[in-house]
DORO-321497 format. One record per residue: residue in three letters; x, y negated, z of N, C-alpha, C, O, CB in turn. Coordinates in steps of 0.2 Angstrom, whole numbers, plus 2048, in hexadecimal, padded with zeros to 3 digits. Glycine has a CB too. Example, Ala and Ser with C-alpha at 12.3 -4.5 7.8 and 13.67 -1.06 7.14 Angstrom:
BEGIN
[site ALA [842 81C 827] [83E 816 827] [842 810 827] [847 811 82A] [839 816 82D]]
[site SER [840 80B 823] [844 805 824] [840 800 827] [843 7FA 828] [846 803 81D]]
This chain:
BEGIN
[site MET [C11 7CC DB2] [C18 7CB DB1] [C1A 7C5 DB6] [C16 7C1 DB8] [C1A 7C8 DA8]]
[site THR [C20 7C6 DB9] [C22 7C0 DBD] [C29 7BE DBA] [C2D 7C3 DB9] [C21 7C2 DC6]]
[site VAL [C2A 7B7 DB9] [C31 7B4 DB7] [C33 7B2 DBD] [C2F 7AF DC1] [C31 7AE DB2]]
[site ALA [C39 7B3 DBF] [C3D 7AE DC5] [C42 7AB DC2] [C46 7AE DBF] [C40 7B1 DCA]]
[site LEU [C41 7A3 DC2] [C46 79F DBE] [C48 79C DC5] [C45 798 DC8] [C43 799 DB8]]
[site LEU [C4D 79E DC8] [C51 79A DCE] [C58 798 DCC] [C5C 799 DD0] [C52 79F DD5]]
[site ASP [C58 793 DC6] [C5E 791 DC4] [C60 78C DC8] [C62 787 DC5] [C5F 790 DBE]]
[site ALA [C60 78B DCF] [C61 785 DD2] [C68 783 DD3] [C6D 787 DD2] [C5E 786 DD9]]
[site PRO [C6A 77C DD5] [C71 77A DD3] [C77 77E DD9] [C73 77F DDD] [C71 771 DD3]]
[site PRO [C7C 77F DDA] [C7E 784 DDE] [C7E 780 DE5] [C7F 77A DE6] [C84 787 DDC]]
[site VAL [C7D 785 DEA] [C7C 783 DF1] [C83 780 DF4] [C89 782 DF4] [C7A 78A DF5]]
[site THR [C80 77A DF7] [C87 776 DFB] [C84 775 E02] [C7E 777 E04] [C89 76C DF7]]
[site SER [C89 772 E05] [C87 771 E0D] [C81 76C E0D] [C7E 76C E12] [C8D 76F E12]]
[site ALA [C81 768 E09] [C7A 763 E0A] [C74 767 E09] [C6F 766 E0C] [C7A 75D E05]]
[site ALA [C74 76D E04] [C6E 770 E03] [C6D 774 E09] [C67 776 E0A] [C6D 773 DFC]]
[site LEU [C71 775 E0C] [C6F 779 E13] [C6D 775 E19] [C6C 777 E1F] [C77 77D E16]]
[site THR [C6B 76F E17] [C68 76B E1C] [C61 76A E1B] [C60 769 E16] [C6C 763 E1C]]
[site PHE [C5C 76B E1F] [C56 76C E1B] [C53 765 E19] [C4F 764 E15] [C52 771 E20]]
[site ASP [C55 75F E1C] [C51 759 E19] [C55 755 E14] [C54 74F E12] [C4E 753 E1E]]
[site ALA [C5B 75A E12] [C5F 755 E0C] [C5B 755 E05] [C57 75A E04] [C67 757 E0B]]
[site PRO [C5D 751 E02] [C59 751 DFB] [C5A 756 DF7] [C55 756 DF3] [C5B 74C DF7]]
[site ASP [C5E 75B DF6] [C61 760 DF3] [C5E 767 DF6] [C5E 76D DF4] [C68 75F DF3]]
[site ALA [C5C 766 DFC] [C5A 76D E00] [C54 76F DFD] [C51 76B DFA] [C58 76D E08]]
[site ILE [C53 776 DFD] [C4D 778 DF9] [C48 779 DFE] [C48 77D E03] [C4E 77D DF5]]
[site TRP [C42 775 DFC] [C3D 774 E00] [C38 77A E01] [C35 77D E06] [C3A 76D DFE]]
[site GLY [C37 77D DFA] [C35 785 DF9] [C34 787 DF2] [C38 784 DEE] [C2D 787 DFC]]
[site VAL [C30 78C DF1] [C31 790 DEA] [C28 78F DE8] [C24 792 DEB] [C36 799 DEA]]
[site GLY [C28 78B DE3] [C23 78A DE0] [C20 78F DDA] [C24 793 DD8] [C24 785 DDE]]
[site SER [C1B 790 DD7] [C18 795 DD2] [C14 792 DCE] [C0F 78E DD0] [C15 79A DD5]]
[site ALA [C15 794 DC8] [C11 791 DC2] [C0F 796 DBD] [C13 79B DBC] [C15 78B DBE]]
[site PRO [C09 797 DBB] [C08 79C DB6] [C09 799 DAF] [C07 794 DAD] [C01 79F DB7]]
[site MET [C0D 79C DAC] [C0F 79B DA4] [C0D 7A0 D9F] [C0A 7A5 DA0] [C16 79B DA3]]
[site ALA [C0E 79E D99] [C0C 7A3 D93] [C10 7AA D95] [C0D 7AF D95] [C0F 7A0 D8C]]
[site GLY [C16 7A9 D97] [C1A 7AF D98] [C19 7B3 D9E] [C1B 7B9 D9E] [C1F 7AE D98]]
[site GLY [C14 7B0 DA4] [C13 7B4 DAA] [C14 7AE DAE] [C15 7A9 DAC] [C18 7B9 DAB]]
[site LEU [C14 7B1 DB6] [C15 7AC DBB] [C1C 7AA DBB] [C20 7AE DBB] [C12 7AE DC1]]
[site VAL [C1E 7A4 DBC] [C23 7A1 DBC] [C26 79F DC3] [C24 799 DC4] [C23 79D DB8]]
[site HIS [C2A 7A1 DC9] [C2C 79D DCE] [C32 79A DCD] [C37 79D DCB] [C2B 7A1 DD3]]
[site TYR [C32 794 DD0] [C36 78F DD0] [C39 78C DD7] [C36 78D DDC] [C32 78A DCD]]
[site PRO [C3F 78A DD8] [C3F 786 DDF] [C3F 77E DDF] [C40 77A DDA] [C46 787 DE2]]
[site LEU [C3D 77C DE3] [C3C 774 DE4] [C40 771 DEA] [C3F 773 DF0] [C34 772 DE6]]
[site SER [C43 76D DE7] [C47 769 DED] [C44 764 DF0] [C3F 761 DED] [C4D 766 DEC]]
[site ASN [C46 762 DF6] [C42 75C DFA] [C42 756 DF5] [C3D 753 DF4] [C46 759 E02]]
[site ARG [C48 755 DF0] [C47 750 DEC] [C42 751 DE6] [C3E 74C DE4] [C4E 74F DEA]]
[site ASP [C40 757 DE3] [C3B 759 DDE] [C34 756 DE3] [C30 752 DE0] [C3B 762 DDC]]
[site VAL [C34 758 DE8] [C2D 757 DEC] [C2C 750 DED] [C26 74E DEC] [C2C 75A DF2]]
[site MET [C30 74C DEE] [C2F 745 DF0] [C2F 741 DEA] [C2C 73B DEB] [C35 743 DF4]]
[site ALA [C32 743 DE4] [C30 740 DDD] [C2A 742 DDC] [C26 73E DD9] [C34 741 DD7]]
[site ASP [C27 749 DDD] [C1F 74A DDB] [C1B 746 DDF] [C16 744 DDC] [C1D 751 DDD]]
[site VAL [C1D 744 DE5] [C19 740 DE9] [C19 739 DE6] [C13 736 DE6] [C1C 740 DF1]]
[site ASP [C1D 737 DE4] [C1D 72F DE0] [C19 72F DDC] [C15 72B DDC] [C24 72C DDC]]
[site TRP [C19 734 DD7] [C14 735 DD2] [C0C 737 DD4] [C07 735 DD1] [C16 739 DCD]]
[site ALA [C0C 73C DD8] [C06 73E DDB] [C02 737 DDE] [BFB 736 DDE] [C07 743 DE0]]
[site GLU [C05 734 DE0] [C04 72B DE4] [BFF 727 DDF] [BFA 725 DE0] [C0C 725 DE4]]
[site GLN [C04 727 DD9] [C01 723 DD4] [BFB 726 DD1] [BF7 722 DCF] [C06 722 DCF]]
[site ARG [BF9 72C DD1] [BF4 731 DCD] [BEE 72F DD3] [BE9 72C DD1] [BF7 73B DCD]]
[site LEU [BF0 730 DD9] [BEA 72F DDD] [BE7 727 DDE] [BE1 726 DE0] [BED 732 DE3]]
[site ARG [BEB 723 DDD] [BE9 71C DDD] [BE7 71B DD7] [BE3 716 DD7] [BEF 717 DDF]]
[site ALA [BE9 71E DD2] [BE4 71C DCB] [BDC 720 DCD] [BD7 71E DCA] [BE7 720 DC3]]
[site LEU [BDC 724 DD2] [BD5 728 DD3] [BD1 724 DD8] [BCC 725 DDA] [BD6 72F DD7]]
[site GLY [BD5 71E DDA] [BD1 71A DE0] [BD3 71D DE6] [BD0 71A DEB] [BC8 719 DDF]]
[site VAL [BD6 721 DE8] [BD8 724 DEF] [BDD 71E DF2] [BE1 71B DF0] [BDD 72B DED]]
[site GLY [BDA 71D DF8] [BDD 717 DFC] [BDC 719 E04] [BDA 71E E06] [BDA 710 DFA]]
[site ALA [BDF 714 E08] [BDF 715 E0F] [BD7 716 E10] [BD3 713 E0E] [BE2 710 E14]]
[site GLY [BD7 71C E15] [BD0 71E E18] [BCC 723 E13] [BC8 727 E15] [BCB 717 E1A]]
[site SER [BCE 724 E0C] [BCB 728 E09] [BCB 730 E0B] [BCF 732 E0E] [BCC 727 E03]]
[site LEU [BC6 733 E09] [BC7 73B E0B] [BC6 73E E04] [BC2 73C DFF] [BC0 73E E10]]
[site ILE [BCC 743 E04] [BCC 747 DFD] [BCC 74E DFE] [BCE 74F E04] [BD1 745 DF9]]
[site ASP [BCA 752 DFA] [BCB 75A DFC] [BCF 75B DF5] [BCE 759 DF0] [BC3 75E DFE]]
[site LEU [BD4 760 DF8] [BD8 763 DF1] [BD7 76B DF2] [BD6 76E DF8] [BE1 760 DF1]]
[site VAL [BD6 76D DEC] [BD4 773 DEA] [BD9 778 DE7] [BDA 777 DE1] [BCE 773 DE6]]
[site HIS [BDC 77C DEB] [BE1 77F DE7] [BE2 786 DEC] [BDE 787 DF1] [BE8 77B DE7]]
[site ASN [BE7 78A DEA] [BE8 791 DED] [BEF 791 DEF] [BF3 78C DED] [BE7 797 DE7]]
[site TYR [BF2 795 DF4] [BF9 793 DF6] [BFD 794 DF1] [C03 792 DF3] [BFB 796 DFC]]
[site SER [BFD 797 DEB] [C02 798 DE7] [C03 791 DE3] [C08 791 DDF] [C01 79F DE3]]
[site GLU [BFE 78C DE3] [BFF 786 DE1] [C02 780 DE5] [C03 77B DE3] [BF9 783 DDF]]
[site CYS [C04 782 DEC] [C07 77E DEF] [C0C 77A DEC] [C0B 774 DED] [C0A 781 DF4]]
[site GLY [C10 77C DE9] [C16 778 DE5] [C13 772 DE2] [C15 76C DE4] [C19 77D DDE]]
[site GLN [C0E 773 DDF] [C0A 76E DDA] [C06 768 DDF] [C07 762 DDF] [C03 774 DD4]]
[site PHE [C03 76B DE4] [BFD 768 DE8] [C01 763 DEE] [BFF 75D DF0] [BF7 770 DEC]]
[site TRP [C07 767 DF0] [C09 764 DF7] [C0A 75C DF6] [C08 758 DFA] [C11 767 DFA]]
[site PRO [C0C 75C DF0] [C0F 753 DEF] [C08 750 DEF] [C08 74A DF2] [C14 750 DE6]]
[site TYR [C03 752 DEE] [BFC 74E DEE] [BFA 74D DF6] [BF8 747 DF8] [BF6 752 DEB]]
[site TYR [BFC 752 DF9] [BFB 750 E00] [BFF 74C E03] [BFD 748 E07] [BFB 756 E05]]
[site LEU [C05 74C E02] [C09 746 E05] [C08 73F E02] [C0A 73A E05] [C10 748 E04]]
[site ALA [C06 740 DFC] [C04 739 DF9] [BFE 736 DFB] [BFE 730 DFC] [C03 739 DF1]]
[site ALA [BF9 73A DFD] [BF4 737 E00] [BF4 735 E06] [BF0 730 E08] [BEF 73B DFF]]
[site MET [BF8 739 E0B] [BF9 736 E11] [BFD 730 E10] [BFC 72B E14] [BFC 73A E17]]
[site ARG [C01 730 E0D] [C06 729 E0B] [C01 724 E0A] [C01 71F E0D] [C0D 729 E04]]
[site LEU [BFB 724 E06] [BF7 720 E05] [BF1 71E E0A] [BED 71A E09] [BF4 722 E01]]
[site GLY [BF2 722 E10] [BEE 721 E15] [BE7 724 E15] [BE2 722 E19] [BED 71C E16]]
[site ALA [BE7 72A E0F] [BE1 72E E0F] [BE1 734 E13] [BE6 736 E15] [BE0 730 E09]]
[site GLN [BDB 737 E14] [BDC 73D E18] [BD9 743 E14] [BD4 742 E11] [BD9 73D E1F]]
[site VAL [BDC 749 E14] [BDE 74E E0F] [BD9 755 E12] [BDB 757 E17] [BE6 750 E0F]]
[site MET [BD4 758 E0F] [BD2 75F E11] [BD4 763 E0B] [BD6 760 E06] [BCA 75F E13]]
[site ASN [BD4 768 E0C] [BD4 76D E06] [BD0 774 E07] [BCE 776 E0C] [BDB 76F E04]]
[site GLY [BCF 776 E01] [BCC 77D E00] [BD0 781 DFB] [BD4 77F DF7] [BC3 77C DFE]]
[site MET [BCE 788 DFB] [BD0 78D DF6] [BCD 78C DF0] [BC8 789 DF0] [BD0 793 DF8]]
[site ALA [BD0 78E DEA] [BCD 78F DE4] [BCB 795 DE2] [BCC 798 DDD] [BD1 78E DE1]]
[site THR [BC7 797 DE6] [BC3 79E DE7] [BBC 79F DE8] [BB9 79B DEC] [BC6 7A0 DEC]]
[site PRO [BB8 7A3 DE5] [BB1 7A2 DE6] [BB0 7A3 DEE] [BAB 7A0 DF1] [BAE 7A7 DE2]]
[site TRP [BB3 7A7 DF2] [BB1 7A7 DFA] [BB2 7A1 DFC] [BAE 7A0 E01] [BB6 7AC DFE]]
[site ASP [BB6 79B DFA] [BB8 796 DFE] [BB2 790 DFC] [BB0 78B DFF] [BBF 794 DFD]]
[site ALA [BAF 792 DF6] [BAC 78C DF4] [BA6 78A DF8] [BA2 785 DF6] [BA9 78D DEC]]
[site GLY [BA4 78E DFE] [B9F 78A E03] [BA3 785 E07] [BA0 781 E0A] [B9A 78F E08]]
[site ARG [BAA 786 E09] [BAC 780 E0C] [BAD 77B E08] [BAD 775 E0B] [BB1 781 E0F]]
[site ILE [BAE 77B E01] [BAF 774 DFD] [BA8 772 DFF] [BA8 76C E01] [BB0 775 DF5]]
[site GLU [BA1 775 DFE] [B9C 772 DFE] [B9B 770 E05] [B99 76A E05] [B96 775 DFB]]
[site MET [B9C 772 E0A] [B9C 76E E11] [B9F 769 E12] [B9C 764 E14] [B9E 771 E15]]
[site TYR [BA6 769 E0F] [BAA 761 E0E] [BA6 75C E0C] [BA4 757 E0F] [BB0 761 E09]]
[site VAL [BA3 75E E06] [B9F 759 E00] [B99 756 E05] [B97 750 E05] [B9C 75F DFA]]
[site ARG [B97 75B E08] [B8F 75A E0C] [B90 755 E13] [B8C 752 E16] [B8B 762 E0E]]
[site ARG [B96 757 E15] [B96 754 E1C] [B9B 74F E1C] [B9B 74B E21] [B98 759 E21]]
[site PHE [B9E 74D E18] [BA3 748 E19] [BA3 744 E13] [BA0 747 E0E] [BAA 74A E1A]]
[site PRO [BA5 73D E12] [BA4 739 E0B] [BAA 739 E08] [BAE 735 E08] [BA2 732 E0C]]
[site LEU [BAA 73E E05] [BB1 73E E00] [BB0 73B DFB] [BAB 73A DF8] [BB3 745 DFD]]
[site HIS [BB8 739 DF8] [BB8 735 DF3] [BB9 739 DED] [BB7 738 DE7] [BBC 72F DF4]]
[site ALA [BBE 73F DEF] [BC0 742 DE9] [BC0 749 DEB] [BC1 74A DF0] [BC6 740 DE7]]
[site VAL [BBF 74F DE6] [BC0 754 DE7] [BC5 756 DE1] [BC3 755 DDB] [BBB 758 DE8]]
[site LEU [BCA 759 DE2] [BCF 75B DDD] [BD1 761 DDB] [BD5 762 DDF] [BD3 759 DDD]]
[site GLY [BCF 766 DD6] [BD2 76C DD5] [BCD 771 DD5] [BCE 777 DD6] [BD8 76E DDA]]
[site VAL [BC6 76E DD4] [BC1 773 DD3] [BC2 777 DCD] [BC3 774 DC8] [BBB 770 DD2]]
[site GLY [BC3 77E DCD] [BC2 782 DC9] [BBC 787 DC7] [BB6 786 DC9] [BC7 786 DCB]]
[site PRO [BBD 78C DC1] [BB7 791 DC0] [BB5 794 DC5] [BAF 794 DC5] [BB7 797 DBB]]
[site GLN [BB9 796 DCA] [BB7 79A DD0] [BB4 797 DD5] [BB0 79B DD8] [BBB 79E DD3]]
[site THR [BB6 78F DD6] [BB1 78B DDA] [BAA 78C DD9] [BA5 78E DDD] [BB3 784 DD9]]
[site LEU [BA8 78B DD2] [BA2 789 DCF] [B9E 791 DD0] [B98 792 DD2] [BA4 786 DC6]]
[site GLU [BA3 796 DCF] [BA0 79D DCF] [B9D 79E DD7] [B98 7A1 DD8] [BA6 7A2 DCD]]
[site GLY [BA2 79C DDC] [BA1 79D DE3] [B9A 798 DE5] [B96 79B DE8] [BA8 79A DE8]]
[site LEU [B99 792 DE2] [B93 78E DE5] [B8E 791 DE2] [B89 791 DE6] [B93 787 DE3]]
[site ALA [B8D 794 DDC] [B86 796 DD8] [B85 79E DDD] [B7F 7A0 DDE] [B88 797 DCE]]
[site MET [B8B 7A1 DDF] [B8B 7A8 DE3] [B86 7A5 DEA] [B81 7A8 DEC] [B94 7AA DE5]]
[site PHE [B89 7A0 DED] [B85 79D DF2] [B7F 799 DF3] [B7D 798 DF8] [B89 79B DF4]]
[site GLY [B7D 797 DED] [B76 796 DEB] [B77 78D DEC] [B73 78A DEE] [B71 79A DF1]]
[site PHE [B7E 78B DE9] [B7D 784 DEA] [B7F 782 DE2] [B82 786 DDE] [B83 781 DF1]]
[site ASP [B7B 77C DE0] [B7B 778 DDA] [B80 773 DD9] [B80 76E DDD] [B74 775 DD8]]
[site ALA [B86 775 DD4] [B8D 772 DD4] [B8A 76B DD2] [B8F 767 DD3] [B93 775 DD0]]
[site GLY [B84 769 DCF] [B84 762 DCD] [B81 75E DD2] [B81 758 DD1] [B80 762 DC6]]
[site ARG [B7F 761 DD7] [B7C 75E DDD] [B84 75D DE3] [B86 759 DE6] [B75 762 DDF]]
[site VAL [B86 763 DE2] [B8D 763 DE7] [B91 75C DE4] [B92 758 DE9] [B92 76B DE6]]
[site PHE [B92 75B DDE] [B98 758 DDC] [B95 751 DDA] [B99 74C DD9] [B9C 75C DD7]]
[site GLY [B8F 750 DD8] [B8A 74B DD5] [B8D 745 DD7] [B8E 740 DD3] [B83 74D DD7]]
[site ASP [B8D 743 DDF] [B8D 73D DE1] [B95 73B DE3] [B96 735 DE5] [B89 73C DE7]]
[site LEU [B9A 73F DE2] [BA1 73E DE2] [BA4 738 DDC] [BA3 738 DD6] [BA3 745 DE1]]
[site ALA [BA9 733 DE0] [BAC 72F DDB] [BB0 733 DD5] [BB1 732 DCF] [BB1 72A DE0]]
[site VAL [BB3 738 DD8] [BB8 73C DD4] [BB9 745 DD5] [BBA 748 DDA] [BC0 738 DD7]]
[site VAL [BB7 746 DD0] [BB8 74D DD0] [BBD 751 DCB] [BBC 751 DC5] [BB1 751 DCF]]
[site GLY [BC2 753 DCE] [BC7 756 DC9] [BC6 75E DC8] [BC6 762 DCC] [BD0 755 DCC]]
[site ALA [BC4 760 DC1] [BC3 766 DC0] [BC7 769 DBA] [BC8 767 DB5] [BBC 766 DC0]]
[site ARG [BC9 770 DBC] [BCC 773 DB8] [BC9 778 DB1] [BC4 77B DB1] [BD0 778 DBD]]
[site GLY [BCC 776 DAC] [BCA 77B DA6] [BC2 77B DA5] [BBF 776 DA5] [BCD 783 DA6]]
[site ARG [BBF 782 DA6] [BB9 783 DA4] [BB4 780 DA9] [BAF 77E DA7] [BB8 789 DA4]]
[site ALA [BB7 77F DB0] [BB4 77B DB5] [BB1 775 DB2] [BAB 773 DB2] [BB8 77B DBA]]
[site ALA [BB7 771 DAF] [BB5 769 DAC] [BAE 76B DA8] [BA9 767 DA8] [BBC 765 DA7]]
[site LEU [BAF 770 DA4] [BAA 770 D9F] [BA4 770 DA2] [BA0 76C DA0] [BAB 776 D9A]]
[site ALA [BA4 775 DA6] [B9D 777 DA9] [B9A 771 DAD] [B94 771 DAD] [B9E 77D DAD]]
[site LEU [B9D 76D DB0] [B9B 767 DB4] [B9A 762 DAE] [B95 75E DAF] [BA1 764 DB8]]
[site GLU [B9E 762 DA9] [B9B 75D DA4] [B93 75F DA1] [B8F 75B DA0] [BA1 75D D9D]]
[site ALA [B93 765 DA1] [B8D 768 D9E] [B87 766 DA3] [B81 767 DA1] [B8E 76F D9D]]
[site LEU [B88 764 DA9] [B83 762 DAE] [B83 75B DAE] [B81 758 DB3] [B83 764 DB5]]
[site ASN [B86 757 DA9] [B87 750 DA9] [B8A 74B DAE] [B89 745 DAE] [B83 74E DA9]]
[site LEU [B8F 74F DB1] [B93 74C DB5] [B9A 74A DAF] [B9A 74C DA9] [B95 751 DBC]]
[site ARG [B9F 746 DB3] [BA5 743 DB0] [BAB 745 DB3] [BAE 741 DB7] [BA5 73C DAF]]
[site PRO [BAC 74C DB3] [BB2 74E DB8] [BB9 74B DB4] [BBA 74B DAE] [BB2 756 DB8]]
[site HIS [BBD 74A DB9] [BC5 749 DB6] [BC7 750 DB5] [BC6 754 DB9] [BCA 745 DBC]]
[site ARG [BCB 752 DAE] [BCD 757 DAD] [BD4 759 DB1] [BD9 755 DB0] [BCC 758 DA6]]
[site MET [BD4 75D DB4] [BDA 75F DB9] [BDD 765 DB5] [BD9 76A DB3] [BD8 761 DC3]]
[site THR [BE4 766 DB5] [BE6 76C DB2] [BEE 76D DB5] [BF2 769 DB3] [BE6 76B DAB]]
[site LEU [BEF 772 DB8] [BF6 775 DBB] [BFA 777 DB3] [BFA 77C DB1] [BF5 77D DC1]]
[site LEU [BFC 772 DB1] [C02 774 DAA] [C08 777 DAC] [C0D 774 DAC] [C05 76E DA6]]
[site GLY [C08 77D DAF] [C0F 77F DB2] [C10 77D DB8] [C0C 77E DBD] [C14 77F DAE]]
[site PRO [C16 779 DB9] [C17 777 DC0] [C14 76F DC1] [C15 76C DC6] [C20 777 DC1]]
[site LEU [C11 76C DBD] [C0F 765 DBE] [C06 767 DBD] [C03 76B DBA] [C14 75F DB9]]
[site ILE [C04 760 DC1] [BFD 75F DC1] [BFB 75B DBB] [BFD 755 DBB] [BFB 75B DC8]]
[site LEU [BF8 75B DB7] [BF4 756 DB3] [BED 754 DB4] [BE9 758 DB4] [BF3 758 DAD]]
[site ILE [BEB 74D DB5] [BE6 74A DB6] [BE3 746 DB1] [BE5 740 DB1] [BE5 748 DBB]]
[site ALA [BDE 749 DAE] [BDC 743 DA8] [BD4 741 DAA] [BD0 744 DAB] [BDB 747 DA1]]
[site ALA [BD4 73C DA9] [BCC 738 DA9] [BC8 73A DA4] [BCB 73B D9F] [BCD 730 DA8]]
[site PRO [BC2 73A DA4] [BBE 73C D9F] [BC0 738 D97] [BC2 732 D97] [BB4 73A DA3]]
[site GLY [BC0 73C D92] [BC2 739 D8C] [BC9 737 D8C] [BCA 734 D87] [BBF 734 D8B]]
[site GLU [BCD 738 D90] [BD4 734 D8F] [BD9 73B D90] [BD7 740 D93] [BD6 72C D96]]
[site ASP [BDF 73A D8E] [BE4 73F D8E] [BE8 73D D96] [BE5 739 D9A] [BEA 73D D88]]
[site ALA [BEC 741 D98] [BEF 741 D9E] [BF6 740 D9E] [BFA 742 D99] [BEE 748 DA1]]
[site ALA [BF7 73B DA3] [BFF 739 DA3] [C03 73E DA8] [C00 741 DAC] [C00 731 DA7]]
[site TYR [C09 73E DA6] [C0E 742 DAB] [C14 73F DAB] [C16 73A DA7] [C0E 749 DA9]]
[site ASP [C18 741 DAF] [C1E 73E DB2] [C23 73F DAE] [C25 745 DAD] [C21 741 DB8]]
[site THR [C26 73B DAA] [C29 73C DA5] [C31 73B DA8] [C35 73D DA4] [C28 737 DA0]]
[site ALA [C32 739 DAD] [C38 738 DB1] [C3A 73F DB5] [C3F 740 DB8] [C37 733 DB6]]
[site GLU [C36 744 DB4] [C37 74A DB8] [C35 750 DB2] [C36 756 DB4] [C31 74B DBF]]
[site TRP [C32 74E DAD] [C30 755 DA8] [C31 751 DA1] [C31 74C D9F] [C27 758 DA9]]
[site THR [C32 757 D9E] [C32 755 D96] [C2D 75A D93] [C2D 761 D93] [C3B 757 D93]]
[site LEU [C28 757 D90] [C22 75C D8D] [C23 75B D85] [C26 756 D83] [C1A 75A D91]]
[site GLU [C20 760 D81] [C21 760 D7B] [C1B 764 D78] [C18 768 D7B] [C28 762 D79]]
[site ALA [C19 764 D71] [C14 769 D6F] [C19 76C D69] [C1B 768 D64] [C0C 765 D6D]]
[site ASP [C1A 772 D69] [C1D 775 D63] [C18 775 D5C] [C12 774 D5D] [C20 77C D65]]
[site GLU [C1B 778 D57] [C18 777 D50] [C11 77B D51] [C0C 77A D4D] [C1D 77B D4B]]
[site ASP [C0F 77F D56] [C0B 783 D57] [C05 780 D5C] [C00 782 D5F] [C0D 78A D58]]
[site GLY [C08 77A D5E] [C03 777 D64] [C04 779 D6B] [C02 776 D70] [BFB 779 D63]]
[site ARG [C08 77E D6B] [C09 77F D72] [C0E 77A D77] [C14 778 D75] [C0C 786 D72]]
[site ILE [C0B 778 D7C] [C0F 774 D81] [C13 777 D84] [C12 77C D88] [C0B 771 D85]]
[site LEU [C1B 775 D84] [C20 778 D87] [C23 772 D8C] [C22 76C D8B] [C27 77B D81]]
[site VAL [C26 775 D93] [C28 772 D96] [C2F 772 D99] [C31 778 D99] [C24 773 D9A]]
[site THR [C33 76E D9A] [C39 76D D9D] [C3B 769 DA2] [C3A 763 DA2] [C3D 76B D99]]
[site SER [C3E 76C DA7] [C3F 768 DAD] [C44 762 DAB] [C48 762 DA7] [C43 76C DB3]]
[site GLY [C44 75B DB0] [C48 758 DB0] [C4E 759 DB3] [C4F 75D DB7] [C46 755 DB2]]
[site PRO [C54 755 DB1] [C5B 758 DB4] [C5C 756 DBC] [C61 757 DBF] [C62 755 DB0]]
[site GLY [C57 754 DBF] [C59 752 DC5] [C54 758 DC9] [C53 757 DCF] [C58 74A DC7]]
[site ARG [C51 75C DC6] [C4D 761 DCA] [C51 767 DCB] [C56 769 DC8] [C48 764 DC7]]
[site ALA [C4E 76B DD1] [C52 772 DD3] [C51 776 DCE] [C56 779 DCC] [C50 776 DDA]]
[site ALA [C4B 776 DCC] [C4A 77C DC6] [C4D 77B DBF] [C4B 775 DBD] [C43 77E DC5]]
[site ARG [C50 77E DBC] [C52 77C DB4] [C50 780 DB0] [C53 786 DB0] [C59 77C DB3]]
[site TYR [C4B 77F DAC] [C48 783 DA6] [C47 77E DA1] [C47 778 DA2] [C41 786 DA8]]
[site ALA [C47 780 D9B] [C47 77D D94] [C40 780 D92] [C3F 786 D93] [C4E 77E D90]]
[site ARG [C3C 77C D8F] [C38 77D D89] [C34 784 D8B] [C33 789 D86] [C3D 77D D82]]
[site LEU [C30 785 D92] [C2C 789 D92] [C25 789 D90] [C21 784 D90] [C2D 78A D96]]
[site ASP [C23 78E D8E] [C1B 78E D8B] [C17 78E D91] [C17 792 D96] [C19 796 D86]]
[site THR [C13 788 D90] [C0E 788 D96] [C07 78C D96] [C03 78D D9A] [C0C 780 D97]]
[site GLY [C07 78E D91] [C02 792 D8F] [BFC 78F D8C] [BF7 792 D8B] [BFF 798 D94]]
[site PHE [BFC 786 D8C] [BF8 783 D8A] [BFA 780 D83] [C00 780 D82] [BF6 780 D8F]]
[site ARG [BF5 77D D7E] [BF6 779 D79] [BF2 773 D77] [BEC 772 D79] [BF4 77E D75]]
[site GLY [BF6 76E D75] [BF4 768 D74] [BF7 764 D70] [BFA 766 D6B] [BF3 764 D79]]
[site ARG [BF8 75C D73] [BFC 758 D70] [C00 754 D76] [BFD 754 D7B] [BFA 754 D6B]]
[site VAL [C06 751 D75] [C0B 74E D7A] [C0C 748 D76] [C0E 749 D70] [C11 752 D7C]]
[site ALA [C0B 742 D78] [C0D 73C D75] [C0E 736 D7A] [C0A 735 D7E] [C08 73A D71]]
[site ASP [C12 733 D7A] [C14 72C D80] [C13 72E D86] [C0F 72A D89] [C0E 725 D7F]]
[site GLY [C15 733 D89] [C14 734 D90] [C0D 738 D92] [C0C 73A D98] [C13 72E D95]]
[site ARG [C09 738 D8C] [C03 73C D8F] [C02 742 D8A] [C04 742 D85] [BFC 737 D8F]]
[site VAL [BFD 747 D8E] [BFC 74D D8B] [BF4 74E D8A] [BF0 74F D8F] [BFF 751 D90]]
[site GLY [BF2 750 D84] [BEC 752 D82] [BEA 759 D81] [BED 75C D7C] [BEB 74E D7C]]
[site LEU [BE6 75E D84] [BE5 764 D84] [BE0 765 D80] [BDB 762 D7F] [BE4 767 D8B]]
[site GLU [BE2 76C D7C] [BDC 76E D78] [BD6 76E D7C] [BD7 770 D82] [BDD 774 D75]]
[site ASP [BCF 76D D7B] [BC9 76E D7D] [BC9 776 D81] [BCB 77B D7F] [BC4 76D D77]]
[site GLY [BC6 775 D86] [BC5 77B D8B] [BCC 77E D8F] [BCC 783 D92] [BC3 781 D87]]
[site GLU [BD0 779 D8E] [BD7 77B D92] [BD7 777 D97] [BDC 777 D9B] [BDE 77B D8E]]
């Protein structure tokens, strides 16, 4: 099921200028409990997300000269593109790989050939691909300062005695949680809440091009003081 949410502000002459803040940069997509949601992103939205991503990357020790690898699919560019811009703003260099089994060899090659500081976005299919190609995930990621792993991939790496950051695409935003901690989110851009059943709901901020309220992200957990704690395994 695909749900299109394109309740953007009315088109104005400024919105027709490609570099105007309100101009639509692109259309993002996010898996939600009710299906895939497509939503507009303005230039303003992207730059607000860049500012937040810069804070997150700084917290991971990314700075001038750092090498990082972002692992994601094209459909996730709305969430990940701000991290590219933030990394370059910090003076870091960015590589990328797809979150698919067949691209796991490229991720292994980057780690082996370059002094990477961080690989962010490792998923279950990444680990599946590494095993398929005969690579030991513990050896591939064991010497990195930071590994950001999604869902079951984080659990698998923990079972190998690694300490990955838990990285979650919570609908239209990215959460990064240090081991044993809850994840911060940008309260200026998003309202998150947990309903009586623990389902985490997201509402877009008033300045964003996409306007939606209390969409079920498909995750369960707790929300308090600008931080999110997901149930184990999510």
